[in-house]
N, C-alpha and C positions, 0 to 999 in steps of 0.2 A: 272581343265579342263574348256575350254570355253563352254559357253552355246550354245546350238544347236537350231536353228530355222529351222524347217523342213516344206516342203510343206505337206498339209494334207494327200496326198496319200502315203507319205513315212513314216509317223509317226508310222504306224503299224509295220514297219521293225526295229524299234529301238531295240527291245528285241533280234531279230536275229542278228543285228549288234554287240551287246555286246556279244551275245552267241558265234559267230564264232571267236571272239578275244580270247576266252578261259578264259575270266576274271571271269565268273560266271558259266561256263558250267559243271565243273567237277563233282560236287555232283549229278546233275540231270542225267548225263550220267551213272555214276556208279550205281545210284539207279535203273535206267532202265535196268541195265545189259548190257549196250552197251560199247564196248571197243573203245577207240580212239587211241590205239597203232598202230604203223606201222605194215605192214604185217608180217615182220620177228620177231617182238618183242615177239610174243607169244612163239617162239621156244627157247628163251633165258632165263637163270636163273634169270638174272637181266639186267638192261639197260647198266651196265658197260661192258658187253660182246658186242663187236661190230662185225658186219658181215664182216669178212675179208677174202679175197682170196689172197694167196701168191704163188710165183713162177714166171715162165716166159711164161707159156702157160695158156690161159684163154678162157672159153666159156661164152659168155654173150648173153642173150636172151631178146629182147624187146617184151613185151606182155602187154595186157590190163588186169588189175586186179581190183577187187572190193575193195574199201577202205571206211572207215567211220571215218572222222575226226571231224564231227560236229553233229552227230546224223542222218545224211542223207547219204545213201549209194551212192557212185559215182564210176566212173571208173578212174583209174590212168594209166599213161604210165610208167610201172615199168620195171626195169632191174633185171632179175633173181628173179622176184616176190616180190621185196621190194621197198619201197620209204623211204629214198634214196636207191640207188643201193649199192651193196657191195663195201667195201673199197678194192681197189687194192693195194697190197703192193709189190713193186719192189725193185731191187737193182741196184744202179748205175753201169754201165759197162755191164749189161746184155743186151741181145736182147729179146724183148717180142713179143709174137704172141697172137693176140686176135681175136677170131672168133666170129663175131656178127651176130646173127640170128634174122630175123624179123618175128615175129608172129602177127604183127599188120595188120590192113586192109589198111594201107597207108605206103608210103615210110618213111624210118627212116635213122638215121646216128648217129655216135658218134664223137664228137670233143674232143681232148685231150688238155684241156685248159692250156696254159702256157708252153707246152712242145716244145722243139726244136727238130724238126724231119723233114723228107723229105716232100715236099709239097704234094705229092701224098697220104700221110698218115694222113693228117690234118683233114679230115672228114667233109668238107664243100661242100655240093652238088653244082655243077655248078661252083665252084671256084677251089677246090683242083683238081689237074690234074688227069684225068682219072676216077674221082669219081662223079657219078650222084645220089648218094643215094643208099639205100638198098631196093629193091622192096619187097612187101609182099611175104612171103614164101621163100625168098632167104637169102643168107648169104654173108658176106664180111669179109675177113681176113686182119686185120691190122698187120703189122710187121715193127718194127723199133728199132734201138739201143737206150738205155737209157743213155744219156750223161750228166745228171744233177741229183741233189738230192733235197729233200725238199717236201713241201706240195702243191699239185695241185688238180685238179678235172676234171671230164669229164661230158659231157652232150650232149644231142641231139642238132643238128644244123638244124633240120627240123621242119618247122611250129612252133607251140607253144608247142611242146612236152616237152620242158624243164619246162614250167609252170605246166604241168600236172604230173610231177614226174620223168622225165628222167634225173637223175643226180646222181653222186656219187663221192667219194673222191679217190685221188691217193696219196700214201705215198711212196717216194723213199728214201731208206736208203743209206747213203753216203758210198763211198769206205773208206774214212779216218774218224777217230773219230771226232765228232763235238766238239767245244771248250767249251762245257757245259755238264752237266749231269742231269739226271732226272730218277725217279723211275717208273712213270706211264705215259702212252701216250694215249691221247684220241683225236679223231676227234670231233669237235663241228660244225656240218653243219647246217647253218641257211637257211630257205627258207620260201616262202609264198604260201599257198594253197588256192584255191577258189573252191567252189562247182559249180560256173558258168563255162560254156564253155568259154575258152579264146577268141574264135572268137566273142562271145557275148560281152565280156568285151571290146574288141577292137572296135566293132561296136558302143557301147555306148559312148566310148571316142570320136569317130569320130563325133557323133551327138551332144554331150555335154561334153566338155573336163573336166568339174568339176563335173561330175555326182557322183563321189565317195567322193567328199569333203563335209563333213557335219560340217565344222568348220568356216563357213562364219560368218562375223560380224552380231550380232543381234542389235536391237534397244537399248537394255539394255547395250550391250558392247559399242556402240557409245556414249551413254549418260555418261557412266563412263569415257571414254576417254576425252570427252569434259570437264567434271568436273575436270579431272586431268591436262589437257594441256591448256584448254581454247579453245574457238570456232575458233579463227584465226589459231592457230597452228594445230588444228585438221583438218581444211579445207585444209591448205597447205600440210599437210602430205599425205592426201588422194586424192588430186586433180589429181596427175599423175595416180594413180590406176584407178580412175573413167574415166579419158579421154582415157586411154588405154584399158578399159574394162577388167581389170585384178584384181586379188585378192592378197593381201599381206599375205593371209593365204593358198595359194595354194602351198603346200610343196611337196606333192606326188600325182601322177596321180591316183594311185589305193591305197586304204586305208584299214584299218581294218573293214570297212563296209562290204567288201566282203572277205577279207583275214583272214585266220587263220595262225598265224605265228608259224613255227615249228622249233624245235631244234632236230636234228637227227631223223626227222620224227615224233616227239612226240609233241602233243599240250601243251599249257600252263596248261590246266586243269589237265593233267597227270604229265608233267614235266620229262625231261630226268634226269637220275641219274648217276653220276660217283663216284666211291668209292676211298678212299685214307686212309692211315694211318698217324697219326700225325707225322710231321717232314719230310714226304716224299716231294720230288719235283715232281710236276705234270706238264707235257707238254700238253697244250691245243692247238690244231690246228684248228683255226677258219676259216671257209670257208663260204662265202656268196654265196649260190646257188639260191638266190631269183630271181624271174623274174623282180621285180620292186622296191624292198624295200631296202633302206639303214638302217643299224642297228647301234645303239650306245650301246656299250658293256661295262659292268662293273661287278665286283664281290665285293659288299660292304664289307668293313673291310679286304680286301685282295688285296695287291699290285700285279700287273702283270708286269713281265719283258718281254718286246718284244725282241725276238731274231731273227725273220725272217719275211719277208713280200714277198708275191708272190713266195715263195719257196727259196728266197735268204737270206742268213744270213746277219744281220745288227749288228752294235755295240749295245750291250744290253742297254735298257733304261727302267727305272722303271716308271710306270704310274698307274693312277686310272681308265682310260677310254679310249676307242678308237672308232672311227667311221670306219665301214667297208662298203665300197661301194659294189654294186653288182659285183660279180666275183672276188673280192679281197680275199686274204688269209693273215692271221696274226698268227704267232706262238708265244705263250706266255708261260712263266714258272711261276707257283705259288707255294708257300710253306706254306701250312696251319700249324699254330703253335698250334692250339687248337683242342680238340676232339669235334668239333661242325660242324654243317652243314653251308655251304655258298651258297648263291643264285647266279647263273649265269644269269644275267639279260640283255637281248638284246632288247631294245625298238626301235620301228620303228621311223624314223627320224621325222615323223609328229605326233608322240605320240598317234596314233590311236590304239595301241596294242603292244604286245611284245611276244617274245619267251623266254622260261624259262627252266632252269635246276638247278640241285643241286649237289654240291660237298659235300660228306659226308663220315664220317668214319663208319656210320651205316645206312643201308637202311631205318631204321625206323625213323631216325632223319630228320627233315625238317627245312628249313630256311624261314624267313619272306621274302615275295616278296616286294621290294620297290615300292612306288607309282610311276606312270608315271610322268615324268617332265612336266612342263607347255608347252603346244603346242607353237612352235616358230612362230614368225611373221616376215616376210621379211621386211627389211629396204631398204632405198634408196641405201645404200652401197652395199647390196646384189644384187641390180639390176644394178650395174655399173653406179650409178648416183651421182652427187654432192649433198651436203647437202643444200647449200644456196638457199634462195628463188629467188635470182637473176638468178641463173642457171636454177632453175625450170621454171622460167618465160620465159627463153630464149629457152627452149626445143621446137623442132619442132614436136608437137604432131600430126600434120596432116600426118606426115610420120612415126610416132611412133619411132622417132630417140632418142636414149638415150645417153647423154653425159656420159663419163666415171667417175669413182669415183675420188674424190678429197678430201680425208679425212686426208691427211698428215701423213699417217701411212706407213712408209717404213718397209719392212720386218726386224724384229729385228735381225735375225740371218744370213741374207744374205745381208750385206751392199753394196756389189758390184753386186747384181743381175741386169741384164739388160746390162752388159758390152759388151756382144757379144762374150766373150771368152768362150771356151769349158768348160762347167760345170756351167756357170753363167747365162745362158739364153740370150734371144734376146733383143737388144736395138732398134729394128725397131719400128717405129710408127704403130699404128693400121690403116689399110687401108681397106675399104670395096669395094669388087668387084661389078660390075654392077648387077651381078646375085643375090646380096643380097637385092635388092630393089624390092618391089612388094607386092602383097597381101599374098604371101606365107611366108613372114618374117615380124613379127610384132614388133621386137625390135632389136636394135643394140647398143653395147657398144663401144663408140668411143675411150675411153681410159681405157683399161682393165689392172688392176694391178696384179702383182705377190702377192699372199696371202698365201704363203706356211706355214707361222707360224700362220695362222688363223685356229682354230679347226672347224669353220663352224657354221652355224646357229643352235641355240639351245644348243650349247656347250660352248659358250663364257662366261667367268666369272661365272662359275657354282660352284666354290669352289673345283673342282676336277682337278687333273693333267691330262690333255687330250693330247693324242698323236697328233702331226701334221706332215705333210710331211717334215717340216724343221728339225725334230728330226731324220730323217732316214739317216744313213751313212752306206754304204756297209762295211762289216767287212774286205773285201779284197780290194786291190788297183784296181783302174780303169784299165781295160785291154787296151782299145783303147783311147789314149790321143790325137788323131788328132783333129785339128780344123774342124768343119763342112765345107764342100765344098759349101753347099747351104742351104737355109732355105725354108721350106714349111709352109705357113700359112693356117690353117683350122679353119674357124669360125663355131661354133656349132649354127645352126640357126633353127628357127621354127616359126610357127604360132600356139599359144596355143589354141586359140578359135576354129580353124579349125583342130587342132590336126595333123599338118603337120611338119615333121622333115627332116633335111637335113644338109649337109656340104656346106658351102659357098653359101647357098640358092639353091643348086642343089640336088635334090633327086637322090637316087641311080640309078633308072631306066633311068635317063637322063644323067648320069655322065660318063666321061671318066676315065679309070683306072689311079691311081697314079703310075708313072713309076720311079723305082730306078735302078741305075747302080750297078751291082754286085761289092761289095767291098767298095763302097763310104760311107762316113760318113755324115749324114744329120741331121739338126735340124728341128724338127716339133714343130711349135707354135700353140697351141690350144687356141682359144679365144671364151669364152662362151658368146654368145649374147642372152641367154635365162635366164629364172628365175628358171631353174631346175639344180640340180647337174647331171652331165653326167659321167658315167664310160666308158672310151674309151679303147678298146682292140685291139691291133695289134697282129695278128697271126704270128707265125714263127720266130720272132725276138724280142730281148729285147728292151724295152723302158727305156732308162737311164735318170732318172729324174734329172734335173739340179736344185740343191739346193744351189749352191754357194760354194761347196767344191769339186773341180774337181778331187781330188785324191781318193775319196771314193764315187763315184756316185752310188746311189741305183738303182738296176735293178728291174723293175716291168714289168708285162705283162698287167696290167690294171691301167689306170691313171684316177683319179677323178678330174674333173674340176668344181670348184664352180661357182655359178651364177655371172655374171659380172666380172669374173676373167680370168687371162691368166696363162698358164703353158707351159713350154718348156721342151723337152727332146731330147736326141740324139739317133740316130739309126744307127747301122752299118749294111749295107745291105749285110749280109753274107749268105743269104738263097735263092738260086735260085728258081724261080717258081712263082706261083700265090697264093696270100694270101688274106684273109678277114681282113677288118679293119672297126670297127663299134662301135657305142654305144651299151653297153650290156643291156640296158633296153629293155625288150622284145617287147614292143609296140612302141618303137622309131626306132627299127633296120631296118625296111623296107625302111626308107628314109635316116637315118643317117648311111650310109654304103658306103664303097668304096672297090673296088678291087685294090690290090697293086701287081704290077708285077716287079719282080727283074730279070734283064737279063743282 
């Protein structure tokens, strides 16, 4: 881990920072007789038992409950008294009725993430037709047909309630048998908890965007780099960062300094446990319900076979590790061959902490927790920049304009990407609108590359087989083979130092809706002009990721766009009504948000 240089007034918080990560807390908490288990865990014989509600009629209640994840008692926004809420198990073809009661002191809601349903049932206040949220003391009844199967989730779409515990899993059993078998089935829901009020977190980010970043370069780090690279290379490498007043170590807005990373509502100090018998096939349904955290997931000494993403079956692929962005889901199957425990290790993208669980044939057996990987450092390529000193010198730093990458790495598995044909992505040049220039936008990538075969910062060349988007191929043939009738370019824009986020330089409050014609086929090009990964979620319709194989385009509900990169997907506008479209990072959503109207 990098050395940390802290202001004097923050050094006293180091022990708390390590404490809330769960890295050293367990023994102290247990010795004090304090439980860090989720509210419902006390009722279960062991963690393998998961809180599941089955059927087609459900009663869900939002209320405030006391929790203790870190040794400090706080209030969570719980559903049916637990964090996470109950797993809802449905059947494809059924019609479900869900009565949601609000016992909070503020409005609430539930959005059914990734589900294809009528616009009036989507659960976004002010967007979903006829729905303005659920008032305190009142109830709202959702009712809709279940026309899909797979792994999904639900969460509040009101304020920061998702950050404070309002989320749960949805498992939809298919009508027809799936083309694989398994003996056990577990949800593995990842999330990030803070003892701080989310409004206070947001206020701190607005005042100082790197408030939670304690991995800035120290004098000792700089001297080591100078010794390794030489003074001239060190200066050239960091000139852009200094001129733009940015940090190449700014990976996550909110880190393990305030977050405790949870697996199924359990801290790393306790660790969630799933049981198996040797030789069994175990299905693990990973869901990232975090507010702000990307996780890199692996099970040391155990291969994972990916069989689905975002609820949709894909051609199986064997991997060692995958990155799961906020709001994504991945289903994997593992087959332990030995009577031993295996560690389920989900480290935060910035390596400031981790969530942890154990697969074991015996609850008394434990597995070693691997060390955190070295914290990643952003490169010029990650920022959509050329490597050469000539290009660096030609940059217009006065406008914070960033030339695109030029590292001669064409996507290995998509040689025809950018052809403009359906399934291959756009070949249009990057053009910035006039709205993208000004103090509200502090960087722009003039040439953004498709990097679908790039596992991303911190995962490259790590010696493990890491899943990439290029590996995803839908198990079934593409339903809509039409060429897109038009293209929509959306730049992911922001000013990091001012903590302002937007699409095309226009925040949601000032934006006109995106309008789609019912039945049309459109291509959406996302160009990331920022230094952050962004999970972009379109409600109500599938986002069909263009990977260069048009016959088996993977369907997703959330698309991750890497810094300085471009990604394209096709949308069939087959859902009438108004829909939300936004970055799923909780503290970006206020600005990086659009209303989509299909008419």
